[in-house]
All heavy atoms as an XYZ file, in Angstrom:
1044
protein
N      87.987    110.796    113.646
C      86.798    111.462    113.131
C      86.424    110.813    111.798
O      87.276    110.633    110.940
C      87.093    112.956    112.963
C      85.915    113.731    112.508
S      86.118    115.529    112.588
C      87.760    115.793    112.020
N      85.181    110.475    111.657
C      84.705    109.768    110.466
C      84.150    110.758    109.434
O      82.948    111.046    109.398
C      83.650    108.748    110.878
C      83.292    107.782    109.764
O      83.600    108.074    108.590
O      82.693    106.740    110.076
N      85.034    111.265    108.590
C      84.653    112.261    107.580
C      83.550    111.734    106.664
O      82.579    112.441    106.386
C      85.881    112.648    106.753
C      85.575    113.578    105.602
C      86.838    113.933    104.844
C      86.844    113.277    103.509
N      87.962    113.643    102.658
N      83.674    110.510    106.209
C      82.689    109.954    105.277
C      81.306    109.858    105.915
O      80.303    110.130    105.266
C      83.144    108.582    104.751
C      84.398    108.644    103.901
C      84.317    109.643    102.751
O      83.267    109.692    102.072
O      85.286    110.386    102.545
N      81.264    109.496    107.182
C      79.979    109.398    107.882
C      79.337    110.779    108.000
O      78.131    110.928    107.821
C      80.173    108.769    109.257
C      78.884    108.457    109.975
C      79.128    107.672    111.251
C      77.811    107.262    111.887
N      78.023    106.441    113.091
N      80.144    111.797    108.295
C      79.628    113.169    108.403
C      79.059    113.622    107.059
O      77.939    114.141    106.980
C      80.735    114.128    108.882
C      81.089    113.821    110.343
C      80.317    115.585    108.709
C      82.355    114.505    110.840
N      79.815    113.410    105.994
C      79.365    113.833    104.663
C      78.122    113.065    104.223
O      77.203    113.634    103.642
C      80.497    113.664    103.647
C      81.744    114.514    103.896
C      82.831    114.180    102.872
C      81.426    115.996    103.901
N      78.096    111.786    104.530
C      76.935    110.953    104.184
C      75.696    111.431    104.944
O      74.601    111.505    104.380
C      77.241    109.495    104.525
C      76.127    108.533    104.174
C      76.499    107.104    104.529
O      77.627    106.669    104.192
O      75.659    106.426    105.142
N      75.866    111.770    106.208
C      74.740    112.241    107.023
C      74.179    113.544    106.456
O      72.959    113.717    106.356
C      75.198    112.437    108.463
C      74.090    112.306    109.473
C      74.004    111.188    110.275
C      73.121    113.288    109.620
C      72.981    111.048    111.211
C      72.102    113.161    110.541
C      72.038    112.034    111.331
O      71.019    111.907    112.234
N      75.065    114.464    106.076
C      74.607    115.720    105.469
C      73.824    115.442    104.188
O      72.766    116.023    103.954
C      75.787    116.646    105.185
C      76.458    117.285    106.395
C      77.761    117.949    105.990
C      75.519    118.291    107.056
N      74.348    114.551    103.369
C      73.693    114.211    102.108
C      72.324    113.572    102.349
O      71.328    113.964    101.732
C      74.592    113.266    101.301
C      74.006    112.933     99.949
O      73.650    113.868     99.194
O      73.892    111.734     99.633
N      72.272    112.620    103.264
C      71.015    111.940    103.555
C      69.993    112.874    104.208
O      68.799    112.610    104.155
C      71.260    110.727    104.446
C      71.959    109.599    103.712
C      72.320    108.431    104.613
O      72.111    108.512    105.846
O      72.842    107.438    104.076
N      70.471    113.951    104.797
C      69.583    114.932    105.429
C      69.077    115.974    104.448
O      68.395    116.923    104.837
C      70.308    115.620    106.591
O      70.649    114.687    107.583
N      69.435    115.830    103.178
C      68.904    116.713    102.147
C      69.746    117.928    101.829
O      69.313    118.793    101.063
N      70.945    118.025    102.408
C      71.805    119.157    102.074
C      72.338    118.963    100.651
O      72.492    117.840    100.188
C      72.983    119.272    103.049
C      72.587    119.422    104.516
S      71.494    120.798    104.874
C      69.952    119.956    105.140
N      72.605    120.065     99.953
C      73.074    119.949     98.574
C      74.437    120.603     98.397
O      74.875    121.392     99.243
C      72.050    120.578     97.617
O      71.937    121.966     97.852
N      75.105    120.275     97.311
C      76.409    120.824     96.948
C      77.384    120.779     98.123
O      78.064    121.762     98.432
C      76.281    122.255     96.413
C      75.464    122.328     95.138
O      75.489    121.352     94.357
O      74.791    123.344     94.914
N      77.480    119.624     98.748
C      78.336    119.436     99.916
C      79.786    119.393     99.441
O      80.129    118.629     98.547
C      77.966    118.139    100.658
C      76.495    118.179    101.068
C      78.886    117.905    101.837
C      75.918    116.824    101.436
N      80.622    120.231    100.063
C      82.021    120.331     99.641
C      82.919    120.525    100.859
O      82.681    121.423    101.676
C      82.165    121.527     98.692
C      83.562    121.844     98.289
C      83.668    123.134     97.487
O      82.642    123.807     97.236
O      84.793    123.480     97.135
N      83.941    119.677    100.987
C      84.943    119.875    102.031
C      85.844    121.007    101.553
O      86.465    120.914    100.497
C      85.761    118.594    102.293
C      86.882    118.859    103.287
C      84.849    117.484    102.789
N      85.896    122.096    102.330
C      86.682    123.259    101.896
C      88.015    123.372    102.629
O      88.906    124.075    102.178
C      85.875    124.571    102.031
C      85.355    124.766    103.448
C      84.739    124.602    101.026
C      84.670    126.106    103.679
N      88.156    122.652    103.744
C      89.427    122.633    104.474
C      89.431    121.392    105.337
O      88.434    121.061    105.969
C      89.554    123.891    105.340
C      90.814    123.991    106.146
C      91.922    124.631    105.339
C      93.105    124.910    106.271
N      94.359    124.756    105.615
N      90.574    120.703    105.345
C      90.661    119.479    106.129
C      92.050    119.394    106.757
O      93.054    119.586    106.088
C      90.403    118.271    105.228
C      90.422    116.962    105.931
C      90.040    115.800    105.029
O      89.844    116.004    103.818
O      89.956    114.685    105.549
N      92.058    119.135    108.041
C      93.294    118.922    108.797
C      93.102    117.673    109.645
O      92.032    117.059    109.633
C      93.594    120.130    109.685
C      93.883    121.418    108.937
C      95.203    121.421    108.177
O      96.118    120.667    108.568
O      95.313    122.163    107.184
N      94.109    117.322    110.408
C      94.050    116.110    111.213
C      92.873    116.128    112.196
O      92.179    115.132    112.362
C      95.365    115.941    111.973
C      95.452    114.658    112.769
C      96.746    114.572    113.521
C      96.537    115.292    114.815
N      97.293    114.952    115.943
N      92.636    117.280    112.847
C      91.630    117.357    113.902
C      90.282    117.906    113.466
O      89.375    118.005    114.282
C      92.139    118.232    115.048
C      93.268    117.566    115.820
O      93.385    116.330    115.744
O      94.015    118.286    116.494
N      90.135    118.328    112.195
C      88.872    118.937    111.799
C      88.648    118.881    110.285
O      89.582    118.674    109.516
C      88.791    120.395    112.258
C      89.716    121.348    111.529
C      89.348    121.923    110.319
C      90.954    121.666    112.051
C      90.191    122.792    109.643
C      91.798    122.535    111.389
C      91.423    123.095    110.190
O      92.254    123.951    109.521
N      87.376    119.075    109.919
C      87.019    119.323    108.529
C      86.028    120.483    108.502
O      85.173    120.607    109.384
C      86.420    118.093    107.797
C      85.131    117.609    108.447
C      87.422    116.993    107.658
C      84.385    116.589    107.610
N      86.170    121.331    107.504
C      85.228    122.425    107.270
C      84.462    122.075    106.004
O      85.064    121.728    104.977
C      85.960    123.754    107.114
N      83.155    122.161    106.085
C      82.288    121.727    104.990
C      81.325    122.850    104.623
O      80.700    123.446    105.494
C      81.467    120.481    105.407
C      80.631    119.973    104.250
C      82.372    119.384    105.946
N      81.225    123.115    103.317
C      80.236    124.076    102.809
C      79.099    123.271    102.204
O      79.324    122.255    101.535
C      80.860    124.982    101.746
C      79.873    125.996    101.180
C      80.568    127.028    100.301
C      80.706    126.526     98.897
N      81.150    127.557     97.953
N      77.874    123.728    102.455
C      76.708    123.049    101.897
C      75.538    124.012    101.866
O      75.604    125.116    102.406
C      76.351    121.780    102.689
C      76.096    122.017    104.151
C      74.821    122.306    104.608
C      77.134    121.945    105.064
C      74.582    122.528    105.961
C      76.900    122.158    106.425
C      75.623    122.453    106.873
N      74.456    123.583    101.226
C      73.260    124.406    101.083
C      72.050    123.668    101.626
O      71.902    122.464    101.422
C      73.016    124.755     99.612
C      74.121    125.594     99.032
C      75.240    125.009     98.465
C      74.049    126.984     99.068
C      76.269    125.772     97.944
C      75.074    127.756     98.554
C      76.174    127.150     97.996
O      77.188    127.921     97.498
N      71.194    124.420    102.300
C      69.880    123.935    102.723
C      68.893    124.463    101.700
O      68.745    125.671    101.548
C      69.538    124.465    104.121
C      68.173    124.038    104.604
C      68.024    122.885    105.353
C      67.033    124.780    104.288
C      66.762    122.480    105.782
C      65.773    124.382    104.718
C      65.650    123.231    105.462
O      64.407    122.828    105.876
N      68.251    123.561    100.964
C      67.287    123.949     99.939
C      65.883    123.907    100.525
O      65.479    122.909    101.123
C      67.374    123.001     98.739
C      68.728    123.068     98.064
O      69.205    124.176     97.792
O      69.307    121.988     97.807
N      65.150    125.000    100.351
C      63.783    125.069    100.860
C      62.845    124.332     99.922
O      62.968    124.431     98.703
C      63.328    126.526    100.986
C      64.163    127.317    101.941
C      65.133    128.183    101.483
C      63.999    127.171    103.311
C      65.924    128.902    102.368
C      64.780    127.879    104.207
C      65.745    128.748    103.729
N      61.890    123.609    100.500
C      60.880    122.970     99.665
C      59.719    123.950     99.458
O      59.665    125.025    100.059
C      60.427    121.633    100.247
C      59.714    121.726    101.590
O      59.112    122.783    101.895
O      59.741    120.733    102.333
N      58.796    123.573     98.599
C      57.674    124.452     98.244
C      56.835    124.822     99.467
O      56.396    125.969     99.600
C      56.804    123.796     97.174
N      56.614    123.875    100.370
C      55.814    124.146    101.565
C      56.490    125.178    102.462
O      55.820    126.042    103.033
C      55.553    122.864    102.353
C      54.585    121.925    101.645
O      53.830    122.403    100.762
O      54.587    120.724    101.955
N      57.796    125.089    102.602
C      58.523    126.058    103.420
C      58.454    127.455    102.809
O      58.284    128.448    103.520
C      59.983    125.630    103.588
C      60.141    124.388    104.445
C      61.519    123.787    104.409
O      62.215    123.911    103.373
O      61.919    123.182    105.419
N      58.555    127.524    101.492
C      58.482    128.817    100.805
C      57.080    129.427    100.971
O      56.939    130.621    101.221
C      58.832    128.663     99.326
C      60.206    128.061     99.050
S      61.575    129.155     99.387
C      61.523    130.178     97.959
N      56.048    128.586    100.844
C      54.674    129.069    101.020
C      54.433    129.534    102.453
O      53.775    130.546    102.680
C      53.676    127.965    100.659
C      53.547    127.718     99.180
C      52.573    126.580     98.908
C      52.608    126.191     97.443
N      51.811    124.985     97.187
N      54.975    128.803    103.417
C      54.819    129.187    104.822
C      55.506    130.524    105.096
O      54.960    131.373    105.818
C      55.386    128.108    105.738
N      56.659    130.735    104.506
C      57.374    132.004    104.681
C      56.579    133.153    104.071
O      56.486    134.242    104.650
C      58.760    131.928    104.048
N      55.990    132.910    102.913
C      55.189    133.942    102.251
C      53.944    134.263    103.082
O      53.598    135.435    103.265
C      54.800    133.477    100.850
C      54.208    134.568    100.011
C      54.063    134.169     98.552
O      54.927    133.467     98.015
O      53.053    134.596     97.958
N      53.288    133.231    103.593
C      52.099    133.450    104.422
C      52.456    134.215    105.698
O      51.744    135.143    106.093
C      51.454    132.113    104.773
N      53.570    133.851    106.311
C      54.019    134.560    107.508
C      54.296    136.032    107.186
O      53.850    136.928    107.911
C      55.283    133.899    108.072
C      55.953    134.715    109.144
C      55.498    134.663    110.454
C      57.035    135.542    108.851
C      56.092    135.425    111.449
C      57.640    136.308    109.836
C      57.172    136.237    111.129
O      57.759    137.002    112.105
N      55.020    136.277    106.116
C      55.360    137.653    105.742
C      54.104    138.462    105.445
O      53.997    139.625    105.830
C      56.310    137.657    104.547
N      53.135    137.862    104.764
C      51.874    138.552    104.473
C      51.125    138.899    105.761
O      50.641    140.021    105.925
C      50.982    137.710    103.571
C      51.487    137.629    102.152
O      52.251    138.480    101.700
N      51.083    136.589    101.444
N      51.035    137.935    106.666
C      50.313    138.151    107.927
C      50.984    139.212    108.791
O      50.313    140.073    109.357
C      50.215    136.852    108.727
C      49.255    135.852    108.117
O      48.468    136.237    107.230
O      49.297    134.680    108.536
N      52.287    139.125    108.907
C      53.016    140.010    109.817
C      53.190    141.427    109.274
O      53.185    142.380    110.038
C      54.396    139.426    110.155
C      54.327    138.161    110.972
C      53.695    138.366    112.337
O      54.056    139.331    113.033
O      52.831    137.544    112.721
N      53.358    141.546    107.970
C      53.641    142.871    107.408
C      52.380    143.671    107.143
O      52.402    144.897    107.189
C      54.429    142.732    106.104
O      53.607    142.184    105.083
N      51.287    142.998    106.809
C      50.057    143.683    106.466
C      50.129    144.402    105.129
O      49.265    145.211    104.813
N      51.154    144.117    104.352
C      51.302    144.756    103.039
C      51.578    143.708    101.978
O      51.813    142.543    102.274
C      52.478    145.766    103.020
O      53.709    145.040    103.199
C      52.341    146.806    104.098
N      51.578    144.161    100.751
C      51.953    143.300     99.640
C      53.464    143.173     99.585
O      54.195    143.888    100.274
C      51.424    143.892     98.321
C      49.917    143.907     98.226
C      49.308    142.521     98.219
O      49.815    141.641     97.515
O      48.323    142.312     98.956
N      53.941    142.319     98.715
C      55.375    142.124     98.555
C      56.051    143.435     98.155
O      55.632    144.104     97.224
C      55.658    141.086     97.474
C      55.249    139.690     97.839
C      55.590    138.729     96.728
C      55.056    137.351     97.006
N      55.381    136.406     95.954
N      57.098    143.776     98.910
C      57.953    144.910     98.582
C      59.296    144.676     99.281
O      59.504    143.625     99.892
C      57.312    146.245     98.997
C      57.009    146.319    100.477
O      57.707    145.736    101.303
N      55.933    147.015    100.832
N      60.206    145.637     99.207
C      61.525    145.446     99.816
C      61.422    145.197    101.314
O      62.098    144.330    101.864
C      62.429    146.657     99.546
C      62.886    146.722     98.096
O      62.811    145.687     97.394
O      63.318    147.806     97.671
N      60.584    145.951    101.984
C      60.407    145.809    103.429
C      59.843    144.424    103.762
O      60.311    143.754    104.688
C      59.472    146.904    103.940
O      59.080    146.644    105.255
N      58.839    144.007    103.011
C      58.216    142.695    103.195
C      59.271    141.593    103.105
O      59.326    140.689    103.927
C      57.149    142.521    102.106
C      56.406    141.234    102.092
C      55.222    140.974    102.708
C      56.752    140.030    101.381
N      54.813    139.681    102.439
C      55.737    139.084    101.625
C      57.825    139.655    100.569
C      55.757    137.804    101.096
C      57.852    138.377    100.043
C      56.823    137.468    100.312
N      60.119    141.714    102.105
C      61.148    140.712    101.838
C      62.224    140.708    102.933
O      62.545    139.659    103.490
C      61.773    140.991    100.466
C      62.459    139.791     99.892
O      61.924    138.703     99.920
N      63.650    140.003     99.373
N      62.756    141.876    103.250
C      63.900    141.970    104.150
C      63.533    141.852    105.626
O      64.346    141.407    106.427
C      64.653    143.275    103.902
C      65.346    143.283    102.560
C      66.074    144.579    102.268
O      66.389    145.321    103.215
O      66.324    144.840    101.086
N      62.329    142.259    105.993
C      61.959    142.236    107.400
C      61.169    141.002    107.811
O      61.118    140.665    109.006
C      61.142    143.484    107.742
C      61.948    144.762    107.653
C      61.110    145.994    107.947
O      60.167    145.902    108.764
O      61.405    147.045    107.345
N      60.547    140.315    106.862
C      59.680    139.196    107.221
C      60.014    137.897    106.483
O      60.252    136.873    107.108
C      58.205    139.570    106.980
C      57.790    140.785    107.747
C      57.699    142.017    107.129
C      57.514    140.701    109.109
C      57.330    143.143    107.844
C      57.141    141.822    109.836
C      57.054    143.049    109.204
N      60.029    137.947    105.159
C      60.177    136.735    104.354
C      61.551    136.082    104.528
O      61.648    134.918    104.922
C      59.906    137.083    102.886
C      59.947    135.919    101.942
C      58.933    134.970    101.938
C      60.996    135.777    101.036
C      58.957    133.897    101.063
C      61.028    134.713    100.153
C      60.009    133.772    100.171
O      60.040    132.717     99.300
N      62.615    136.831    104.234
C      63.961    136.260    104.339
C      64.330    135.879    105.780
O      64.906    134.806    105.992
C      65.000    137.190    103.728
C      64.922    137.342    102.201
C      65.964    138.337    101.709
C      65.065    136.005    101.496
N      63.998    136.702    106.776
C      64.301    136.272    108.153
C      63.584    134.980    108.563
O      64.150    134.152    109.275
C      63.838    137.453    109.012
C      63.968    138.625    108.111
C      63.577    138.102    106.745
N      62.351    134.804    108.106
C      61.619    133.568    108.403
C      62.360    132.369    107.823
O      62.591    131.370    108.512
C      60.202    133.638    107.832
C      59.376    132.399    108.070
C      58.515    132.327    109.160
C      59.453    131.293    107.225
C      57.752    131.189    109.396
C      58.702    130.156    107.454
C      57.853    130.107    108.532
O      57.106    128.971    108.769
N      62.741    132.469    106.545
C      63.452    131.361    105.902
C      64.807    131.117    106.552
O      65.201    129.962    106.765
C      63.625    131.635    104.403
C      62.359    131.547    103.558
C      62.644    131.990    102.135
C      61.760    130.143    103.590
N      65.510    132.181    106.879
C      66.820    132.034    107.501
C      66.707    131.321    108.842
O      67.464    130.388    109.126
C      67.488    133.415    107.686
O      67.677    134.005    106.390
C      68.829    133.298    108.388
N      65.759    131.732    109.649
C      65.572    131.096    110.959
C      65.178    129.626    110.806
O      65.664    128.763    111.543
C      64.518    131.840    111.767
C      64.409    131.339    113.185
C      63.477    132.175    114.038
O      63.404    133.394    113.846
O      62.828    131.574    114.916
N      64.324    129.341    109.855
C      63.921    127.961    109.586
C      65.129    127.117    109.215
O      65.332    126.012    109.740
C      62.878    127.935    108.460
C      62.396    126.568    108.008
C      61.536    125.929    109.101
C      61.607    126.694    106.724
N      65.960    127.621    108.315
C      67.143    126.878    107.873
C      68.121    126.671    109.030
O      68.650    125.564    109.212
C      67.825    127.605    106.721
N      68.367    127.711    109.817
C      69.296    127.605    110.949
C      68.791    126.575    111.955
O      69.558    125.741    112.456
C      69.523    128.985    111.601
C      70.223    128.852    112.949
C      70.325    129.889    110.676
N      67.500    126.595    112.253
C      66.928    125.618    113.190
C      67.083    124.195    112.662
O      67.503    123.295    113.402
C      65.452    125.915    113.451
C      65.229    127.139    114.315
O      66.202    127.669    114.886
O      64.063    127.588    114.399
N      66.736    123.987    111.401
C      66.796    122.642    110.826
C      68.232    122.142    110.716
O      68.524    120.986    111.037
C      66.092    122.599    109.477
C      64.594    122.719    109.609
O      64.027    122.508    110.678
N      63.926    123.077    108.531
N      69.141    122.997    110.256
C      70.542    122.603    110.142
C      71.137    122.365    111.533
O      71.904    121.422    111.728
C      71.349    123.649    109.338
C      72.849    123.421    109.473
C      70.937    123.606    107.869
N      70.752    123.186    112.504
C      71.228    122.979    113.868
C      70.858    121.609    114.408
O      71.666    120.929    115.039
N      69.622    121.188    114.140
C      69.178    119.854    114.568
C      69.984    118.756    113.884
O      70.379    117.772    114.511
C      67.694    119.668    114.275
C      66.786    120.459    115.185
C      65.311    120.271    114.851
O      64.952    119.280    114.168
O      64.508    121.125    115.268
N      70.225    118.925    112.593
C      70.995    117.930    111.837
C      72.417    117.843    112.387
O      72.956    116.750    112.592
C      70.989    118.279    110.332
C      69.585    118.090    109.760
C      72.023    117.452    109.574
C      69.363    118.744    108.413
N      73.031    118.981    112.657
C      74.400    118.990    113.164
C      74.463    118.370    114.561
O      75.401    117.631    114.874
C      74.990    120.410    113.104
C      75.267    120.746    111.629
C      76.248    120.533    113.954
C      75.797    122.111    111.352
N      73.457    118.626    115.383
C      73.416    117.977    116.708
C      73.353    116.455    116.568
O      74.023    115.732    117.318
C      72.228    118.478    117.516
C      72.452    119.839    118.127
C      71.302    120.276    119.030
O      70.611    119.397    119.594
O      71.109    121.496    119.164
N      72.566    115.967    115.620
C      72.481    114.527    115.389
C      73.818    113.976    114.916
O      74.245    112.903    115.355
C      71.387    114.219    114.365
C      69.991    114.478    114.878
C      68.915    114.341    113.800
O      69.213    113.851    112.695
O      67.772    114.750    114.076
N      74.484    114.707    114.027
C      75.804    114.270    113.539
C      76.790    114.202    114.702
O      77.544    113.228    114.832
C      76.322    115.207    112.431
C      75.462    115.069    111.172
C      77.788    114.908    112.116
C      75.763    116.097    110.093
N      76.793    115.211    115.558
C      77.705    115.218    116.706
C      77.448    114.003    117.597
O      78.386    113.338    118.032
C      77.564    116.515    117.513
C      78.088    117.732    116.805
S      78.169    119.257    117.799
C      76.618    119.320    118.656
N      76.179    113.711    117.852
C      75.836    112.569    118.690
C      76.251    111.240    118.081
O      76.745    110.354    118.775
N      76.073    111.117    116.761
C      76.387    109.854    116.087
C      77.873    109.657    115.825
O      78.329    108.520    115.680
C      75.640    109.760    114.753
C      74.153    109.507    114.931
O      73.709    109.276    116.076
O      73.424    109.537    113.918
N      78.625    110.740    115.724
C      80.043    110.624    115.357
C      81.007    110.963    116.488
O      82.215    110.804    116.328
C      80.374    111.534    114.152
O      80.152    112.900    114.518
C      79.555    111.167    112.928
N      80.493    111.474    117.599
C      81.362    111.827    118.705
C      82.226    113.047    118.434
O      83.270    113.230    119.051
N      81.787    113.878    117.506
C      82.539    115.095    117.189
C      81.852    116.293    117.823
O      80.737    116.200    118.322
C      82.604    115.324    115.661
O      81.275    115.411    115.150
C      83.354    114.220    114.956
N      82.528    117.406    117.762
C      81.950    118.697    118.128
C      81.803    119.478    116.823
O      82.467    119.177    115.830
C      82.853    119.458    119.096
C      82.999    118.779    120.438
C      81.691    118.783    121.173
C      81.801    118.102    122.520
N      80.536    117.980    123.194
N      80.938    120.488    116.810
C      80.730    121.236    115.579
C      80.364    122.678    115.869
O      79.829    122.999    116.931
C      79.642    120.585    114.728
N      80.685    123.519    114.914
C      80.287    124.922    114.898
C      79.796    125.186    113.480
O      80.286    124.566    112.530
C      81.489    125.836    115.188
C      82.226    125.538    116.467
C      83.574    126.246    116.513
O      83.711    127.366    116.057
N      84.561    125.565    117.063
N      78.846    126.102    113.326
C      78.421    126.427    111.968
C      77.995    127.866    111.853
O      77.663    128.510    112.848
C      77.317    125.480    111.481
C      75.978    125.666    112.136
C      74.990    126.446    111.531
C      75.669    125.036    113.334
C      73.741    126.599    112.119
C      74.424    125.175    113.930
C      73.461    125.965    113.320
N      78.050    128.371    110.634
C      77.582    129.715    110.317
C      76.687    129.624    109.091
O      76.857    128.747    108.241
C      78.736    130.718    110.044
C      79.578    130.930    111.283
C      79.583    130.271    108.881
N      75.730    130.549    109.029
C      74.897    130.649    107.829
C      75.168    132.007    107.200
O      75.534    132.959    107.892
C      73.418    130.506    108.166
O      72.970    131.592    108.935
N      74.990    132.066    105.914
C      75.206    133.316    105.188
C      73.871    133.962    104.866
O      72.869    133.276    104.668
C      76.014    133.055    103.910
C      77.445    132.742    104.241
C      77.850    131.440    104.484
C      78.381    133.753    104.365
C      79.161    131.146    104.824
C      79.697    133.475    104.706
C      80.078    132.169    104.929
O      81.372    131.883    105.279
N      73.881    135.268    104.797
C      72.651    136.012    104.527
C      72.108    135.653    103.150
O      72.835    135.608    102.169
C      72.918    137.517    104.601
C      71.662    138.341    104.458
C      71.903    139.795    104.814
O      72.889    140.131    105.435
N      70.986    140.636    104.411
N      70.814    135.421    103.114
C      70.146    135.100    101.863
C      69.907    136.370    101.056
O      69.772    137.445    101.607
C      68.799    134.425    102.138
C      68.900    133.076    102.793
S      67.263    132.420    103.188
C      66.493    132.371    101.579
N      69.814    136.189     99.764
C      69.488    137.287     98.856
C      68.069    137.082     98.329
O      67.564    135.962     98.295
C      70.465    137.300     97.672
C      71.920    137.480     98.071
C      72.223    138.850     98.612
O      71.586    139.827     98.167
O      73.101    138.955     99.498
N      67.460    138.156     97.900
C      66.124    138.073     97.325
C      66.138    137.099     96.149
O      67.042    137.115     95.321
C      65.672    139.452     96.844
C      64.248    139.470     96.327
C      63.773    140.877     95.987
O      64.480    141.846     96.286
O      62.682    140.970     95.420
N      65.164    136.217     96.105
C      65.053    135.245     95.022
C      65.721    133.916     95.318
O      65.530    132.953     94.583
N      66.525    133.840     96.388
C      67.169    132.576     96.747
C      66.133    131.589     97.267
O      65.213    131.973     97.994
C      68.223    132.783     97.842
C      69.482    133.486     97.355
O      69.625    133.685     96.135
O      70.322    133.831     98.218
N      66.308    130.329     96.911
C      65.466    129.280     97.478
C      66.339    128.296     98.267
O      66.039    127.125     98.394
C      64.649    128.566     96.406
C      65.517    127.883     95.368
O      66.754    128.054     95.397
O      64.947    127.172     94.517
N      67.445    128.811     98.776
C      68.397    128.024     99.545
C      69.094    128.941    100.551
O      69.042    130.166    100.439
C      69.447    127.388     98.632
C      70.238    128.431     97.864
C      71.374    129.016     98.422
C      69.824    128.861     96.607
C      72.076    130.001     97.744
C      70.528    129.837     95.920
C      71.650    130.398     96.501
O      72.338    131.377     95.827
N      69.743    128.321    101.512
C      70.556    129.045    102.483
C      71.914    128.358    102.543
O      71.988    127.126    102.615
C      69.883    129.013    103.856
O      70.555    129.830    104.770
N      72.978    129.129    102.497
C      74.340    128.595    102.477
C      74.894    128.504    103.896
O      74.719    129.414    104.704
C      75.235    129.499    101.634
C      76.670    129.026    101.556
C      77.553    129.947    100.718
O      77.041    130.904    100.114
O      78.754    129.694    100.681
N      75.604    127.399    104.165
C      76.203    127.158    105.469
C      77.640    126.695    105.327
O      78.000    126.070    104.321
C      75.449    126.045    106.219
C      74.102    126.457    106.703
C      72.997    126.390    105.868
C      73.930    126.910    108.002
C      71.741    126.777    106.307
C      72.672    127.299    108.446
C      71.581    127.224    107.604
N      78.410    126.969    106.356
C      79.716    126.336    106.532
C      79.716    125.763    107.939
O      79.349    126.452    108.904
C      80.883    127.308    106.326
C      80.931    127.743    104.858
C      82.208    126.663    106.750
C      82.057    128.684    104.498
N      80.100    124.493    108.027
C      80.162    123.824    109.328
C      81.575    123.320    109.548
O      82.246    122.869    108.619
C      79.176    122.658    109.378
N      82.002    123.413    110.788
C      83.312    122.919    111.192
C      83.088    121.768    112.159
O      82.479    121.955    113.221
C      84.099    124.043    111.872
C      85.452    123.674    112.466
C      86.424    123.277    111.357
C      86.008    124.829    113.273
N      83.516    120.585    111.761
C      83.419    119.401    112.615
C      84.821    119.103    113.118
O      85.770    119.066    112.334
C      82.877    118.208    111.829
C      81.473    118.407    111.343
C      81.233    118.937    110.081
C      80.391    118.083    112.149
C      79.938    119.138    109.630
C      79.093    118.280    111.698
C      78.868    118.808    110.439
N      84.947    118.910    114.442
C      86.277    118.687    114.990
C      86.237    117.686    116.133
O      85.188    117.448    116.747
C      86.897    120.012    115.455
C      86.058    120.782    116.421
N      86.149    120.606    117.775
C      85.108    121.731    116.227
C      85.298    121.429    118.383
N      84.648    122.121    117.458
N      87.407    117.118    116.385
C      87.542    116.165    117.471
C      87.335    116.874    118.800
O      87.664    118.051    118.936
C      88.936    115.533    117.428
N      86.765    116.152    119.735
C      86.584    116.730    121.070
C      87.955    117.090    121.628
O      88.904    116.342    121.511
C      85.889    115.728    121.986
C      85.626    116.275    123.351
C      84.280    115.844    123.903
O      83.655    114.956    123.329
O      83.878    116.436    124.902
N      88.049    118.280    122.186
C      89.311    118.728    122.752
C      90.186    119.493    121.772
O      91.162    120.110    122.169
N      89.858    119.452    120.499
C      90.636    120.203    119.506
C      90.393    121.696    119.722
O      89.266    122.125    119.940
C      90.233    119.806    118.093
N      91.477    122.447    119.681
C      91.363    123.894    119.860
C      91.301    124.510    118.467
O      92.311    124.716    117.806
C      92.556    124.459    120.656
C      92.427    125.960    120.825
C      92.668    123.758    121.997
N      90.069    124.750    118.024
C      89.852    125.267    116.678
C      88.595    126.126    116.696
O      87.673    125.858    117.453
C      89.752    124.111    115.645
C      88.576    123.232    115.937
C      89.734    124.615    114.239
N      88.598    127.161    115.879
C      87.472    128.087    115.835
C      87.044    128.286    114.391
O      87.891    128.457    113.504
C      87.901    129.412    116.473
O      87.232    130.496    115.916
N      85.752    128.291    114.173
C      85.258    128.471    112.803
C      85.656    129.836    112.265
O      85.961    129.970    111.083
C      83.737    128.210    112.703
C      83.334    128.021    111.237
C      82.942    129.306    113.388
C      81.992    127.401    111.026
N      85.695    130.849    113.130
C      86.097    132.182    112.677
C      87.537    132.173    112.159
O      87.835    132.779    111.134
C      85.943    133.222    113.802
C      84.510    133.544    114.161
C      83.910    132.570    115.179
O      84.645    131.715    115.754
O      82.691    132.638    115.392
N      88.426    131.477    112.882
C      89.819    131.387    112.443
C      89.937    130.675    111.103
O      90.695    131.096    110.223
C      90.674    130.655    113.485
C      90.830    131.433    114.786
O      90.572    132.665    114.788
O      91.190    130.808    115.796
N      89.186    129.603    110.934
C      89.216    128.841    109.675
C      88.714    129.713    108.530
O      89.318    129.769    107.458
C      88.370    127.557    109.775
C      88.834    126.667    110.925
C      88.356    126.814    108.449
C      90.257    126.185    110.854
N      87.605    130.414    108.745
C      87.051    131.273    107.694
C      88.014    132.403    107.349
O      88.168    132.743    106.176
C      85.691    131.829    108.120
C      84.581    130.787    108.267
C      83.311    131.447    108.803
C      84.303    130.094    106.955
N      88.675    132.970    108.367
C      89.665    134.027    108.099
C      90.807    133.494    107.235
O      91.252    134.172    106.305
C      90.237    134.595    109.406
C      89.247    135.464    110.156
O      88.209    135.872    109.560
O      89.490    135.734    111.350
N      91.275    132.283    107.516
C      92.355    131.680    106.733
C      91.902    131.429    105.295
O      92.667    131.617    104.356
C      92.816    130.371    107.359
C      93.609    130.560    108.632
C      93.984    129.226    109.244
C      94.634    129.411    110.603
N      94.903    128.140    111.263
N      90.669    130.979    105.126
C      90.157    130.697    103.791
C      90.000    131.981    102.959
O      90.216    131.964    101.752
C      88.817    129.974    103.865
C      88.874    128.528    104.361
C      87.479    127.991    104.621
C      89.617    127.639    103.377
N      89.596    133.056    103.629
C      89.390    134.326    102.924
C      90.707    135.039    102.647
O      90.809    135.810    101.717
C      88.458    135.234    103.729
C      87.040    134.735    103.781
C      86.146    135.552    104.710
O      86.626    136.545    105.288
O      84.976    135.179    104.834
N      91.706    134.790    103.485
C      92.995    135.475    103.376
C      93.853    134.847    102.389
O      94.276    135.015    101.385
């Protein structure tokens, strides 16, 4: 497994604060952030305004704005991870963390592993938290 190629691909794809948080022979777990650009933030605001029919408030934020950004980040990161898997011959799993009001980024942890490796992102996260 080419760890440097995976990290370089994440960096070149615009991910920020890339950090290997766990590494073993068959896998690496990487934490990184997807930073939203101004156009993405404006699109999320326009979507939330259109769908909610109200001005900015807690409901607007939690039911429309943040879910739009979260889905956008998950879709974009999913595409990037699929490209990494294709280019490196690895398999991957990833999770995103819930955004908070005022965030202009979405946090992810991805697990890249050799094909055939018996490893689960949930198990890795449990070990890291424990």
